[in-house]
N, C-alpha and C positions, 0 to 999 in steps of 0.2 A: 667443615666440609660436609659432615653428615646432616647438618641442618639444611644446607643448600639442596642436597639430594632429597631430603624429606619435603621441602617446599615444592620442588619440581614434581614429586610424586603426588602431593596433595593437589596441585594444579591440574595434573593429568586426570586424577580421580574426579575432581570437581567438574572438569570439562566433560568427561564421560557421563557423569551423573546428570549434568544439564542436558546433554544430548538425549539421554534416556527419557528425561522429563519432557523434552520437546516432542520426541516420538510418541510418548504416551498421550500428550495433549492432542496431537494431530491425528493419531490413529483412532482415538476414542472420542474425538470432537469434544474434549473435556472442558468444562467450565471450571471456574475457580473452586467451587464447593467440592465437586467430584475430585479434582486434582488434589486439593489439600487433604481430603480424607485418605485418598490413595497414598500420598506421600507420607503422611503421618504413620499409616500402618506399615508401609514399606521400610521406612527409616527409623521408626520408633521415636519420632521427634514431636515437637509441639507445633501448634498452628502458626505461631509467629515465624518459625523457621520455614515451614511449608509455604507461607505467604511470601517470604523473601525469595525462595526458589521459584515460585510461580512467577513473580515479577521478572526475575532474570530470564526464565525460559520464555515468557511472553515477549520480552524484549528481543530475543533471538528470532522468534517467529515473525515479529513485526518487521525487523530488519530484512529478513529473507523475503517477505512479501513485498516490501518496498523495492528491493532489488529486482524481483521478477516483474513488477509493474513497470519499472524504469526500462528494463530490457524490452518488454513488450511494446512500450511506447516508441522506443528507438526503432524497432523493427517496423512498426506501422508507419512511422514518419518516413522511413526509407522507401517503403512500398508506395506511399502517397507521392513521394518525389518522382519515382519512376512513372507513375500514372500521369503526373503533371507533365513531365517531359514528353510523353507519348501524346497527350492531349494537345500540347503546344505544337508538336510536329504535325499533327493531323488538323490543326486549326479548329479543334473542338472546344469552343468556349464554354459550352454547357458542362462538359466533364471537368474542365479547368476550374470553373466556379464551384463545382461539387468538392473538388480537392481542397480548394481554399476554405470552404465551409468546414470540412472535416478537420483540417489542420487547426483552424480556429477553435473548434469544439474540443480537440485534444488538449490544446494549450489553455483551456479554460476561458476563452474569450467570447464564447457564445452568450448572448443575452436572450433570456427567455422572454416571450411575449406575455404580458399580463393584461387581462381585461379589467378596466377600471370603470366603476360606475360612480357618478357624482350627481347628486340632486341639488339643483340650484343653478345660479349663474356662474359661468366660467369665462374668463377672458384670457386669450392666448395671443401674445404679441410675437410676431415673427418678423425678423429683419433679414431680407435677402440681399445683402450687399456683396 
């Protein structure tokens, strides 16, 4: 029974320690080098342990960032849907097309235009069936 309490206490301490590390990274805009030096001095541990904690803390930051991005995208898509409905009601095709472009851009479907230069002969066959 005491081992179970000890494991729970260790998990709570570990979670608190990780949150402190995340806060340090975010507050100080810390990179790996700065963080590992800070963590080794704070905990009196080696670079290998500091590196493992960095990896865990950075994983939390990345997950939080991804969640924020997903939420922002969802909110933007909802606003675009509202604008699209308004444009359709007003028969505003220009606005409707802009909404379609932005949705496509958000979903990663936008194709960038590239200028291509070619010296020599080029043959392009187009079939309009």
